[in-house]
Structures are given as C-alpha cells and as structure tokens.
N, C-alpha and C positions, 0 to 999 in steps of 0.2 A: 402321215408318217412323223410329223412334228407334233409333239405333245402340246395340248392346250394349257397354257400357264394360267394360274389363278389371277383373275383381273383385279380383285380387291387387294391382294398382296402387292401387286405391281403399283397400284395407285398409292398405297400407303408408303411404299419405298420412294416413289417419285416425290411425294409431299415431304417425306423426311429428308430427301436429298436437298430440295430447295430450302427447307427450313434450316438445315445444318449449315449450308453455305452462307445463307443470309446472316445467321448468328455469328459465324466465324468472321465474316467481313465487317459486321457491325462492331465486333470487339476489336477490330484493327482499323481504326478510322483513318490512320495516316500510314504512309509507306513505312515499313518497319526498318528504319535505319538507326544506327547508334547515334546518341546525341552528340552534337558538335559544340565545343565551347565558343563563346562569343570572342571576336577578335580583340586582341590587346595591343594596339599599335604602340610602338616605342619600347616595349619590354624586350629585353635582349634574348636572342636565340642564336645558338651556335649549332650549325649542322655539320656533322663530320661524315664524310663519305669514305668508305673502304671497300675493297673488292675481295670476293672469294670466300667469305666467312658465313657459315650457317650456325644454327643453334647447337648442332651436334659437335661443334668445335669448342663449346663453352663448358667449363666445369669450375667448381669452387677452388680446386687445387691448381689447375694449370693456367686459368685465365681469371685471376682475381678481379681485374678491373671490369671486364665484361660481366662477370658474375655480380659485381656490385651494382652495375646498371640494371641487371635483371631483377635483383632483390629489392633495390630501393626505388626503382622507377617502373615505368610501364613498357611492355614489350609486345612484339608481334613478329610474324613471319611476313616477308615482303616478296611479292612476285616481281621479278626484274625482267620479265619477258619483253624483248624489243622487237626488232624487225626480223631477226633470225632465231634459230632454235636456241642458240646460246648467246649470252650477252657479254660483250667486252667492256672494259672501263670507259672507252670513248662512247659506246652506246648508252651506258648508264648515265654518265654525266650529261650527254646530249638530251636524253629523255627528261632529266630534271630541268634542263634549260627550256625545253619545248612544252612540257606538260603532256606530251604524247610520245609514242615510240619513235625514236629518231636514231640516226647514226650514219656512218659512212657507207658508201656503196660497196656491195660485196656479192659475188655470185655463189658463195658457199653458205650452206646452212649452219655449219660450225666453223667459222673462219679462225685463222690464227690471229691473235690479238696484236695489233700494232701499238706502238707507244702512244700515249696521249699527245695531242698537239701541243707544241711548245708555245710559250708566251713571249712575244716580241715587244721591244720598246723599253721605255723607262718612265719614271714619274714625271719627267719634264715633257716628253713628246707624247706620252700616253701609251697604253698597253693594247695590243691586239693579239688575237688567237691565230696562230699560223695555220693556213689552209682552211679558214673558216668558210669562205665562199663555197668551196667544193663540198664541204660537209653540209652546209645549209641547203645547197641544191639537191644533194642526195636525199636529205631528209624530206624536203618539200615534194620530191618526185616519188617518194616511197608510198607504201600502202595508206598511211594515216595522214599524209599531207602535213606533216609536222612543221611548225614555224619555229626554227631554231632561233634562240634569242628572245623568246617570249617573256621569260622571267626577267631578264635585264631590261627589256623595253618597258615592262610594267612598272619596275622601280624607277626607271628614268622618267616616266610620265607621272609618277606619284610624289608624295612629299618625303619619302624615306630614301635611304641609301643602302647599298648592299656591298659588303666587303668580301673579296675572294682571296683565298690563300691556297697556293699550290695550283698546278696546271689543271686539274679536274675542277677545282673551284672556279678558275677563270673561265672555263668552257661553260659551266653552268650559269655564271653571272654575266656573261657577255651579252651585248645587245645584238640586234639583227644585222648590224654591219660589222660584227666581229670585234668591236672595241670593248674594253673592260674599264669601267669608270674607276674602280678602286681595286688594286691588286698588290699582293706581296708574296714572295716565295715563302715556303715553310721553313722558318728559322726560329729555334727556341729562344734566341736572344731578343727577338723583336716581336714575338707572337703576342705578348701581353698588350702592347700598344696597338698592334694590328687589329686585334679583336675588339678594341675599344673604339674603333673609328665609326662603326655603324651599329644600329640596333640588331641587324641580322648579318651573320657571317657564315660563309661556306668554306669548309676546310677539307683539303684532300690530304689524307695521311697514307696513301698508297694502298697496296693490297697484295694478295697472293694469287697468282695466275695458275700455278701448278702445285700439286701435292708432292712434297719430297717423299720418296719411298722409305727414307729413314725416319721413323716416328720422332726421334729426338730432334733431328734437324727441322722437321716440320713444326714441332712445338716452339723451337727457337724463332722460326719465321713469325708465328702467331704472337710470340712474346715481343718481337720487334714492332708489330702493329700496336700492341698494347702500350709499349713505351711511348710511342708518338701520341697515342690517345691520352696517356697520363700527362704529357706536356700540355695538351690542349686543356685538360681539366684544371691544371694549375694556372693556366694563363687566362681562363675565362673571367669575364666581369662578375662581380658579386651579384647574386640574385638572377643570373642568367639561366635559361633552360638549355639543355643539351639534347640533340637528336642525332643518334648514330644510325647510319643506314648502310647495309651491304648492297651495293648497286652493280655488281658484276659477278659472273660465274667463274668457276675454277675447273681446270682440267677439261675445258670445252664440254662441260656437262651441266645441263639445266637443273637447278634446284631452287627452292625457296631460300631466301637469305635473311639475315637477322636485321631487326629493326628495334631500337630501344630509345627511350626518352626518359630523362630525369630532370628534376628541378622543381621550382616552386609551383609550376602549373601542371606537373606530371606526377601525380601521386602513384604509389605502388599499385600495380594492377595490370590490365591488358589494354593495349592500344586497339581502337576500333575505327573502322573506316565506313563512311556513308557511301562511298563509291562501290565497295564490295558487299555492304550490308552484313559484314561478318566481324566478329570479335576475334582478334588474333591473326587476321590476314589483311594485308594492305597491298597497294601497288605503288610503283615509283611516282606516278603522277600525284598521289596523295602527299608526297614530300613537297612537290612544287606548290600545291595548294596550301600546305601548312606554312611554307616560307612566305607566300603572299599574304596570308592571314596575319601572321605575326608582324609583317612589315606595314600592315595597314593600307595595302594597295590592292586595286582590282586588276585582274588579268586583262590585257589588251585584247584577248580573244578567248573564247570559251575553251575550257579544258575538262577532261573527264574526272580528274581527281577531286577529292574533298579533304578538308583539313582534318587531321587526326584528333581523336578524342580519347578519353580514358574511361574504362570500366574498372572502378576501384576494386582492389583485393581487400581481404580482411585485415592484413598486416603485412609487414616486410620481414617476416621471420625467414630463417633458412629453410624450414620445411615448406613454407608457401612458395619460396623461390624455386625449390626443387619441383614442386607440383607444377608451377608455371613452365619450367623447362621441359618437363615431361609432356605437357600439353602442346608446346610449340614444336618439339621434335616429332611428336606424334603426327601433327599436320604435315610436316615436311616428309616424314617417312612414308606416310600413306600416299602422298602426292607422287613421290619418287617411285615407290613400288608400283603404283597403278600405271604411271607413265611407261614403265619398262615392260609390264606384262599384258597390256591391252592386246597387242597384236598376237603374241603366242597363245594367249587364252582363247581368242576367237578362232585362230587357226585350228587349235586342238579340238575345241568344242564342235566347230562346224565340220571338221574332217571326220570326227567320230560320228556325228549325226548323219552325215551323208553316207558313210560306210554302213551304218546300221540300217538306214532307210533303204539303201540300194540292195543290201543283202536280203532284207526282209521282202522287198519287192520281187526279187528273183525267186525266193522261196514261195511267195504267194502265187507267182505264175506257174510254178511246178507242183503246187499242193494238189493232192489227190484224196478222194474220200476214204480210201483204205489206209492212208498214212495216219496211224494212231498218235504218233508223236507230234506231228505238225499239220494239223488239220487247217483248212482254209479259215475257219472261224477263229482259231487260235492265232494264226498269223495276222489276221485283220486286227485282233485285239492288241497284238504286239506293235504293229505299225501305228495304231491309234495311240498307244501309250508313249511310244517314242516321239510322235508328233506333238502330243500335249506337253511332254517334258521339255522338248526343244522350245516350244512357244512360251513355256514358263520361265525360261532362262533370263530374259531381260528383267522381269520383275524380281527374280531371285538375286540378280547382281546388285540391285539396290538394297534389298534386305540384308545381303551379306555384310554390308558395312556396319550393321548393328553389332557385329562380332569383330574384335581387333585382330584379324588374321595377319595383318601386315607386321605385327610385332614378332612373329614366330621365327623369321629368318631374314637374312639380307641377300640370299641367293635367288636369282630370278627363277630358275627351274623349280625350286622348292616352293616359292610363292605361287607360281602358276598351278602346281599340283594342289596346294592348300586351297586356293580359291576355287579350283575346279571341283574339289571334293565338297566344299561348303555349298557352292551353287547347285551341285547335283543333288545334295540332300534337301535343300530348300525347294528346288524344282520338283522333287519327288513328292514332298508334302503338298505343294500347290496342285500338282496333278491329281493326287488322290482326292483332295477336296473338290476339285472341279469335276471329277468323273463319278464321284460317289453321292452326289446330291440328288434331290428329287427330280432334277431335270435330266438325269442320265438316260431316260427312255426316249428322249428327243435327240434327233441327229444334230440340231443346232444348240441344244441346251449346254453341253460342256464348252462349246465355242463361246457362247455368251458369258458363261461363268468365268472362263479364263480371260476374256476381254475385260470384264468388269473388275477382276482382281488386278490385272495389269494397269488399267487406267486408274483404279483406286489407289494402288501403291504410289504411282507417280504423282497423281493429283493431290493426295493427302500430304505427301512429302513437300510439294510446292507450297501448299497452303500453310504448312507449319515451318517453313523457312528453308527448304531445299537442303537439309542436312545430309540426307542420303545421297543426293546427287553429287556432292563435293567429292572429287576423286573416286568416281565409280566408272565401271566399264562404259556405260551409256550416258554418263552424267557430265559434270563440269570439271575441267582440268585446271587447277590453279597455275600449274607450270605453263600452260598455254596462254592464260591471262585474258582470254577473249570475253568471258562472262563469269561472274562469281555468284550469281543468285538467279532465281527464277527458272524459267524453262529453256534449257539449251536445245539446239537444233537436233541433236541425236536423240535425246529423250523425247522431243516432240514427235519424231517419226514414229516411235513405238506407241506413244500416247495417242496420237491422232488415229493411227491404224486401229488400235484397240477400241477407241470411241466409235469409229465408223462401223466396225463389225458388230459391236454391241447394239448400236442403234438399228442396224439392219436385221439382226436376229430378233430383237424385241418387236420391231414393226412386223416382221413376218408372222411371228406367233400371234400377234393381236389381229392381224388381217385374217389369218386362218380361223380365228375365233369370232369373226364377223364384228370386229370392233375397230373399223378403220379410223374413226375420229380419235379414239384413244391411241392408236398407232401413231398418228400425226402428233398428238400431244406428247407421247413418250419420246419421239425423236426430238421435238422442240425442247423439252425439258432437259433430257440427258445431254443433247448436243449443246444447248445453251449453257448449262452448268459447266460442261467441259470447256467451252470457249471462254467462259468467265475466269476459270482457273488459269487458263493459258495466257489471257491477255491483260487482266487487271493489274495495274502497277504494283499493288501490294502483294501480289502472288506471282504469277508467271512473268509479267512484264515483258511479254514477247511481242515484238513488232512484226516479224516476218511470218510467224505462225498463223495468225488469222487470215493472211493473204492466201494461204493454202487451205486452211481448215474450213473457212466460211463457204467458199464455193463448193467444196466437197460435201459439206453438210447440206447445202442448198440443193445440189444435184441429187443426193439421196432423198431429201424431202420431196422433191418433185416426183420421184418415183413412187413414194408412199402415197402422195396425194393424187397420183394418176395424171399428172401434167405431162404434156408432150415436151420433148427437148427441142424447143423452137428457139429462134433468135431472140424473140421477145422475152421468153422465160429465162434464157441464159443472161440476157441483159439485166433482168430484175435481180438475179443472183449476184451478178458482178456489181451492180449498184449497192446492194445490201452489204457486200464485202467492203466496198469503199466507205460506206457510211459507218460501219462498225469500226474499222481501223481509224478513220478520221475522228470519230467521237472519242475513242479511247486516247488518241494523241492529244486532243484538245483538253480533255479532263485532266490528263496527267500534266500537261503544260501549265494549267492553272495552279498547280501546286507550287510552293516555294522552290526556288532553283535547286537547293540542296536535297530536296526530296524527289526530284524528277527521276524517272527511270528511262529506259530506252525509247518508248513512244514519245514522251514529252520532249526529250532532247532532240529527237528527229524533227519534231515540229519547229522547235527553236532554230534548228539548222536550216529548215525551209525558210523561215522568216528572215534569217541572216543571209540567205542567198547561197547556202552551201549544200543544198539538197543533192545537186548533181555529183558533188564530191563523195557523198555517202553512197549513192547508188552506183557510181562508177567504181568505187572501192570494192563493193560487193561483187559486181560483175568481174572486175579484174581479178579478185581472189579466185573465182571459179576458173577464169582463163589461166591463171598461174598454175592452179591445181591440174588443169588439163594438160598443160605443157610439161610440167615436171613429173606428173604421174599419168601418162597417156594410157597405160594399161588399165588403171582404175576407171578412166573415162569410158574406155571401150567396154569394160565389164559392166559398168552401170547402164550405159545405153543399150548394150546387148540384153541385159537382164530385163530392162523396161520393155524392149521390143518383144521378147519371148513371152513375158507375162501378159503383155497387152494382147498378143495374138491368142493366147490360151483363154483369157477371160472374155475377149470380144467374140471369139468363135469357139465356145467350149466343145470338146470332142476331138480337137486336133492334137497332134503330138501325143497320142495315146492317153487322152484325158476323157475318155467316154464316161467313166463313173462320175467325174465332175459335171459333165453335161446333164446326166440324169438327176444329180442333186440340185443343180441350178434350175432345172425344169420344175422340180418339186418346190424349190424355195427361190422364186424369181427375185425377191427383194435382197437375198444374199448376193445374187448376181449384180444387182444395182450397187450394193455395198462394196463389192470388190472393185467395180468401176470407179466408185468414189475414192477408194484407197489409192488407185492408180492416179486419179486426177490430183489428189492431195500430194502424192509423191512427185509428180511432174512439176506442179506449181512450186513446191518446196525446193526442188532441184534448181529451178530457174530464178528464184527470188531470194535465195539466201547465200551468204558468202561461203558457207561450208555445205552448200546444198547437195553436193555429190554424195554425201553420206546418207541423205534422207531416203532415196529409193531402196538401196540395199538393206538398210536397217528396218524399214517398213516391211520388206519382203522377209527378213529374218524372223519376224514375228508372224506375219500373215500366212506365208506358205506352209509351214508345218502345222499351224492351227487349222487351216482349211483342209490339208491332207488328213489330219485326224478326223475332221468332220466327215470327209468322204469315206474313210474306212468305217466309221460308225454307221453311215448310211448303207454301205454295202453289207454290213453285218445284219442290219435290220431287214434289208432286202432278202438276204439269205434265210433268215428265220421265217420270213413270211412266204417264201417260195414253196411250192408243193414238193414233197419228198417223192422222188421217182422210184427209189428202191428201198425196200424195208431195211436192208443191212446198212444203208447209208444214213438212217435216221439220226444216229448219235454222232455223226461226224460233220454235220452241216452247220 
C-alpha cells in the first residue's frame, strides 16, 4: 500500500544534501559574528543611561539630539530583559553592573518600579550604595546567579578607573561590597570636571517610567531627557566617544530600547553584537563588555556580553538616517507585535482546527453510501486536507516573516487576523505541493513531503542566519532575550519531529523495496545532516537539542537495523549522544572566546566549576514554570500520557485505523515512539522544556491523522464493492 520510491533519485538527493551542507559550512569557516574592534585602553568613553525610550520616540523634529546621534553615529535596538517581564531602572543599572540579568527581589512579573538606591557618604568618607547587600543577595539567588559589582571589581583589579555620575551610574560602577570609588551627583556646573576624572564615565540622566496621555506633555518629558543629554555632550572631553543606552521599560511594558554611539570610533552605521550575532540588535550585557574593553580591563568573571562594533553605512545623510530609523523601528515593531499575538494566534488556529477536525470526524462516522453530498471518501479527503494544512502551519509561520505584515496595524486583533490569513494562504500552498506530488499514491508520501518541507524551511533558515526565526510564532523572541541566534527550543521541537518522521517514512519505503542497507544509510545521512544543522556552532549552536535528538535518532536507527531494545544497545546510544555533545562542546571551546557559542561556553563553565549552576538554573526554570503555570504542566503531562498510550498500544481510544496503518508501516510506529522519546528528553533537559512536547504534537498529530485518512481512502478504494449502486460513492 506504500508506493516504491525510485532509489536512484533518493541516492542523488542524499548526495546533494551532504554536498550542499559541506559546501555551506566550508564557506563559513568561523562562527558568523560581527567583527569587534580591538580594545583601545585609555581612550575616553562616556556611557549615558536613560530609561523608557525606544526608537519610535525619535524624530528629526521632536528629538534633534537623539536624531543627531542616529544620523552621525551607529545605532541599534537593545534588549533590556532582566529577571522579570518588564525592567525597572534598578534592574537595568544592576544588569550593567553584573554583566548578567540582576535586580531586586520581587514576586511580580511586572512590578511597580521603586526609586533607584540612593548614594550615601561623601568624598572624605567614601560613597556607598544604600541597600546594596540586599540587592546583591537577590541578584545572586536569582536565575542567572549574577554577581552584582562585577564591573566595579574588574576596574578595581585593573589599571584604569571608572567615574560614576548620578545614582544609576553609582549602582553600575559599585564594587561587590557596595562602595563607589569615584562618584558625583549630576550637576551641570561640575560635570565637565567630573567627566575628566577617568577614561570611562557612566552617567545617569534619568528616564520616563510612564507615558503621559497628553502628547504635548509627553514630548516635554522627552525634551527634558534631551536637555540633560545635551549637557553631557557639552561637558564631554574632546575626542571622547558617547554611548547612549535605554536600559529600562516604560508603562510596565516590555519593548526593545534605543542604543546609539557616536565619536571618533563609532562611524555612521549600525551597531553589531557578537553575543547576538545580529546587526542592529544588542543586549545590556554588551554595554558592560564595551565598558570593560574601553577601560582596558578584563572581567573578574565570565559574562555573556561582547563589546559592540560598527557596521558602517554609506554616509550620514538625512535619508540614510531615516532608513536606519525605519530598520530599527521595524525590528522593535515586529518583536512587540509578535509578543502580543503569539497566544491569541495559537488559540484561534488550534480552536478552528479542532472544531474542523471534530466536525468532520462526526460527519465521517455518520457518512452513508447514499449521501451524494458527503460521501465517506469525500470526508476522508477533507480530514486529510485539514490535517495537512494544520501540519503546514509551523513552517508557514516562519515563511510569513518574509512579508512585512506587522506594519499594517498597531491593533492586536487586526494583526492576529492578518497573520492568520497570511499563514493560512502559505499553508494552503504547502499542502497542495505535498499532496499533489508523485508520492501522492503512497499513504506515507505526503507525510514525508511535509516533514521534508518543514525540516527544510527551519534548517535552511538556521544555516543562513536564523533571520526567519527572529520574532516568529515558533522562533526566537528578542523581548525575552534568552537566545538571539541558532536553534531555539520551540523551533527545535518542530524540526526534530519533522526529521524523525521523514527518516521513518524513508526507511519504510526502502525496506519495502528490499533495500535495508540503503534504508540505514538514508537515516544516517538525513539524521546526521539534521543533527549537524542543529548542533554546529556556526549554525544551530544548540546544546540541549542533541541530548534529545541523538537518542531519538539512535532508537529509530535500531529499529531500521533490526536491533533489539536491550540495555546494551540503549547504552551504546546514550554513549553516542554523550560523545556527540562532548565533541561539539570541545570543538566550540577551542575557538577564540569571542566566537564561542552555547556549547563552548558551557564547557568553559564546567572547567570553571560552575556547571551545576547552569544545570540547576535549567531545572529551576522548569520548576518555576510548573509552580506559576500548573495548568500548563498538567496539560503537557496529560498530553504525553495520552499520546504515549495511543502510540504504545495502537487501537485504544478509538484509534483502530491508526493500528492498521502502523501494522502496514511498522517503522512509522518506531518513528512515533522516537518522537515521544525526543519530546520527553527535551522536556527534562531544557529550561523551557515544557513547550517541546505540545509543539512537537502540534506538528505530529495532524500530520499522522492526515496519513491515517489517506490510508483509509486507499483501503476503501481497494475494498470490494458490495452493491452496484454504491460503486460511485465509495
């Protein structure tokens, strides 16, 4: 019942896959990070921190100073994500101090912002930050185990000095005991001499915590920030560089904030970050790394940020500045729009899919041969079509970002409807392609085609820089700030499920064609290529993915090779998984520190003795998720149990058609068990692992349902016709 696929064509495709990936990796010999300028110790840098401003607050007319920075310097959007959903000024300045997310203890996801800690003391007795010990303890006990005072300790251990101006600057420049070596309040009369004390200065000019409903008064608030910024510009030493960073949110609403740099070492262009591997997007820890670089000091402990560099623009004309502003606001608008519509989009899509599938299932149960409008064969085709369209949705959400849909409106319901319409159209195209190919006569042919398309879309995007993953439904969210490049956990769930189903379908077709060795080769090549895309530092740079994918691929390969699921064989698979992960970590660790990705950094953490902190942080993140969202945990575990029962014992819970399909295609059964294994391991070993099982099911369940419907249709066509008048209705 499964069509014999041409072996020669498959061999050519496998060779082309290996050759293409090899060529792509050969052309990218190093990790693709933007270049970082060499440190220039002693050259003046003034860092100005302000709160609540994004690039959509900037215009040539209303904010001439910020517009001048945009036009004559380099700019980016900065993720200020801290320990909670929104970031207060204390959180932002503490993160600059620690080089990792830090801040005061709070049980609220969007807390009311308290005033910045005051600075106590005087020039004679020394300055200290009030309440520093409590803030340092809260930061150390939080998710990232941040060391408050790292920036000040690094300068204290080095040859340079660091000047702080204003309470935020004092918090950023303080050492781990809360003292501030050099401090001055923000005063226009003394600012010139204050900024001349050290090569690097950090200045707090205040910020805007809430938006005034009156646009005129709001512009006056922004103008007040600009006036203080103008004072800093006038007081800066000659030849100094200026770095302006928005480090807090406004209105308790998470957004990307503005980041601009100007001066002799920041030509007009865009700021780039080696930590995000993106041009135009940075994170707060990059500001810490830039301060350390310009001070000529090394951090006393490892941080995730990297010094900012510049990708030059053609000129500093007004039109170029306008184009830069459009690009920067576009990144922020897309991130904000996606952050708001992910939940309603999935609810509407899944709700509509379940209603359609449930309604069609009821019609199928009631279909009769004499019903000319809704014959059984027609209902089977409709269910199959809905299943394939639903399975196409994840790939369609990535492809949807090729169209700037987020520019059409600022209203959440309108954006949800726009994205739904666009994804539906793309899903329809993918469904037609997968159903109308030469593989359509096979029950597993369309399943293999959709799996290949989905894995291909995600894999090609990762190989080419993860552009489609940035701010997509199943991709990377800059506002969350967990990962900015490579393979995210949610995308991995879809990608891994697609790869496993593709391997199972290919192996089944080849075994049915009496080519078991080629079946093993196909699984090794396709699975190996998929694993390379996921784990290699220049592409997916995924540390947790291989821990789940390698055992699942090994389990599937054992079935293809006819091995028993014994303790010995399972041990071999576990050893292989450990060797793969360890080898990738080692190879990435051998790169220069600035080019290391997640695997190499983890190995360095192991060497430094901090492995348990990383592992415990991931485990604790899952515990926190379970505590705060117990319903989600119950749903995930319940889903895993139900799916496990149905796959382990096909035929239960009304799944008799699935049992017959799996008897016809036993390697598909093995593939489904491999998907479950991948989902369980991903759930246990990733800090957002609770998302992996439902997302994998979101792709797998409708796709297998579609294959079952196709199988039933083939069965019906091959069944003998019992009555002459029923011939045209079966």
